[in-house]
VEXZADREN-336380 format. One line per field, with one value per atom (N, C-alpha, C, CB): residue in one letter; chain; x, y, z. Coordinates in steps of 0.2 Angstrom, whole numbers, plus 5000, padded with zeros to 4 digits. Each point is the difference from the previous one (the first is absolute). Glycine has a CB too. Example, Ala and Ser with C-alpha at 12.3 -4.5 7.8 and 13.67 -1.06 7.14 Angstrom:
! VEXZADREN-336380
type = (A:A:A:A:S:S:S:S) .
mol = (A:A:A:A:A:A:A:A) .
east = (5066:4996:5004:4991:5007:5004:4996:5006) .
north = (4972:5006:5006:4994:5011:5006:5005:4997) .
up = (5039:5000:5000:5006:4990:5001:5003:4990) .
//
This chain:
! VEXZADREN-336380
type = (M:M:M:M:L:L:L:L:E:E:E:E:N:N:N:N:K:K:K:K:T:T:T:T:L:L:L:L:T:T:T:T:L:L:L:L:R:R:R:R:L:L:L:L:M:M:M:M:K:K:K:K:Q:Q:Q:Q:K:K:K:K:Q:Q:Q:Q:C:C:C:C:N:N:N:N:Q:Q:Q:Q:F:F:F:F:C:C:C:C:P:P:P:P:R:R:R:R:C:C:C:C:G:G:G:G:G:G:G:G:I:I:I:I:I:I:I:I:P:P:P:P:P:P:P:P:E:E:E:E:T:T:T:T:K:K:K:K:C:C:C:C:I:I:I:I:S:S:S:S:S:S:S:S:P:P:P:P:T:T:T:T:H:H:H:H:G:G:G:G:D:D:D:D:V:V:V:V:Q:Q:Q:Q:Y:Y:Y:Y:H:H:H:H:P:P:P:P:S:S:S:S:C:C:C:C:F:F:F:F:Y:Y:Y:Y:A:A:A:A:L:L:L:L:A:A:A:A:A:A:A:A:N:N:N:N:I:I:I:I:G:G:G:G:C:C:C:C:R:R:R:R:I:I:I:I:Q:Q:Q:Q:Y:Y:Y:Y:A:A:A:A) .
mol = (A:A:A:A:A:A:A:A:A:A:A:A:A:A:A:A:A:A:A:A:A:A:A:A:A:A:A:A:A:A:A:A:A:A:A:A:A:A:A:A:A:A:A:A:A:A:A:A:A:A:A:A:A:A:A:A:A:A:A:A:A:A:A:A:A:A:A:A:A:A:A:A:A:A:A:A:A:A:A:A:A:A:A:A:A:A:A:A:A:A:A:A:A:A:A:A:A:A:A:A:A:A:A:A:A:A:A:A:A:A:A:A:A:A:A:A:A:A:A:A:A:A:A:A:A:A:A:A:A:A:A:A:A:A:A:A:A:A:A:A:A:A:A:A:A:A:A:A:A:A:A:A:A:A:A:A:A:A:A:A:A:A:A:A:A:A:A:A:A:A:A:A:A:A:A:A:A:A:A:A:A:A:A:A:A:A:A:A:A:A:A:A:A:A:A:A:A:A:A:A:A:A:A:A:A:A:A:A:A:A:A:A:A:A:A:A:A:A:A:A:A:A:A:A:A:A:A:A:A:A:A:A:A:A:A:A:A:A:A:A:A:A:A:A:A:A:A:A:A:A:A:A:A:A:A:A) .
east = (4780:5001:4998:5009:4988:4998:5006:4988:5013:5005:4998:5003:5002:4998:4998:5008:4986:4997:4999:4995:5005:4999:4994:5012:4983:4994:5001:4993:5005:5001:4993:5010:4989:4993:4999:4999:4995:4998:4995:5003:4999:4996:4995:5008:4986:4995:4994:5004:4993:4994:4994:5005:4990:4994:4996:5001:4996:4996:4992:5010:4990:4993:4997:5003:4990:4997:5002:4990:5011:5001:5002:4992:5014:5003:5001:5006:4994:5000:5008:4987:5016:5007:4999:5005:4997:4999:5004:4998:5007:5004:4997:5010:4988:4997:4993:5010:4987:4992:4998:4999:5005:4998:4999:5007:4990:4998:5005:4988:5014:5005:4996:5009:4990:4996:5003:4995:5000:5003:5005:4989:5016:5006:5004:4993:5008:5004:5006:4991:5015:5006:4999:5007:4994:4999:5005:4988:5013:5004:4996:5010:4991:4997:5003:4996:5001:5003:5004:4991:5015:5005:4997:5009:4987:4997:4993:5007:4989:4993:4999:4996:5004:5000:4994:5007:4987:4994:5000:4994:5010:5000:5005:4998:5000:5003:5002:4994:5011:5002:5002:5004:4995:5003:5007:4990:5014:5008:5002:5001:4997:5003:4998:4999:4995:4998:5004:4988:5014:5004:5007:4993:5010:5006:5001:5002:4993:4999:5000:4995:5001:4999:5006:4988:5016:5006:5005:4998:5003:5004:4999:5001:4993:4998:5002:4990:5011:5002:5007:4988:5015:5008:5001:5002:4994:5002:5002:4991:5014:5003:4995:5012:4987:4996:5004:4991:5008:5003:4995:5011:4990:4995:5002:4996:4999:5001:5001:4994) .
north = (3895:5004:4996:5008:4996:4996:5000:5004:4990:4999:5003:4989:5014:5003:4995:5009:4992:4996:5003:4993:5004:5002:4998:5001:5004:4998:5001:5003:4992:5000:5001:4993:5013:5002:5001:5006:4994:5001:5006:4988:5018:5005:4999:5008:4992:4999:5004:4988:5012:5004:4996:5007:4996:4997:4999:5005:4989:4999:4999:4995:5004:4999:5006:4989:5011:5006:5002:4997:5009:5003:4995:5008:4991:4996:5004:4992:5005:5003:5000:4998:5007:5000:4999:5008:4987:4999:5004:4989:5014:5005:5007:4994:5009:5007:5000:5004:4990:5000:5003:5000:5002:5003:4995:5010:4993:4995:5001:5001:4993:5000:4999:4995:5011:4999:4996:5011:4986:4996:5004:4994:5002:5003:5005:4999:5000:5003:4996:5007:4995:4996:4998:5006:4988:4997:4994:5004:4994:4995:4994:5008:4986:4995:4998:4996:5002:4997:4994:5005:4995:4994:4993:5008:4993:4994:4998:5003:5003:4999:5003:5000:4997:5003:5003:4991:5008:5003:5007:4989:5013:5006:5005:4994:5012:5005:5006:4996:5007:5007:5005:4993:5013:5006:4999:5008:4994:4999:5004:4999:5007:5004:4997:5010:4987:4996:4994:5004:4992:4994:5002:4994:5012:5002:5001:5005:4999:5002:4994:5011:4984:4994:4996:5000:5000:4996:5004:4996:5010:5004:4999:5009:4991:4999:4993:5007:4988:4994:4998:4996:5009:5000:4996:5001:4998:4997:5004:4992:5005:5003:4998:5001:5003:4999:4999:5006:4988:4999:4998:4997:5005:4998:4995:5011:4984:4994:5002:4993) .
up = (4916:4995:4993:5006:4990:4993:4996:5001:4996:4995:4993:5006:4991:4993:4995:5002:4995:4995:4994:5009:4985:4994:4997:4998:5000:4997:4992:5010:4986:4993:4997:5000:4997:4998:4992:5011:4987:4993:5000:4996:5001:5000:4994:5005:4995:4995:5000:5001:4993:5000:5002:4991:5013:5003:4994:5012:4987:4994:5003:4993:5013:5003:5002:5004:4997:5002:5008:4992:5009:5006:5006:4996:5005:5005:5006:4992:5014:5007:5002:5003:4999:5003:5007:4991:5012:5007:5005:4997:5001:5004:5001:4996:4998:5001:5000:4994:5004:4999:4994:5012:4983:4994:4995:5003:4991:4995:4994:5003:4994:4995:4994:5006:4990:4994:4994:5003:4993:4994:4996:4999:4998:4996:5004:4990:5017:5004:5002:5004:4997:5002:5007:4993:5009:5007:5001:5000:5006:5002:5003:5001:4997:5003:5006:4989:5016:5007:4998:5007:4995:4999:5003:5000:5005:5004:4998:5009:4989:4998:4993:5012:4982:4994:4998:4997:5007:4998:5004:4998:5006:5004:4996:5011:4987:4997:5004:4989:5010:5004:4995:5010:4992:4996:5001:5002:4993:5001:5006:4988:5013:5006:5007:4993:5007:5006:5001:4999:4996:5001:5002:4992:5005:5002:5007:4988:5015:5007:5004:4997:5001:5004:5001:4996:4998:5000:5004:4989:5011:5004:5007:4991:5011:5007:5003:4998:4998:5002:4999:4999:4998:4998:4994:5012:4983:4994:4995:5003:4993:4994:4994:5005:4990:4994:4994:5005:4992:4993:4995:5006:4988:4995:4996:4999:4999:4996:4992:5009) .
//
């Protein structure tokens, strides 16, 4: 069984052009809220995609 873990995240606005969300395959347009991967800072997720990903692995989310 997975141990409960806490992810500390920063919600930010995407400044670069059209980033790719690896979970849903969608595009994150510029000036849209997104979450950077805690392990790979250059990877961006839609907030709802990241929340679902965290829930699937049993992580609790906290904001910095």
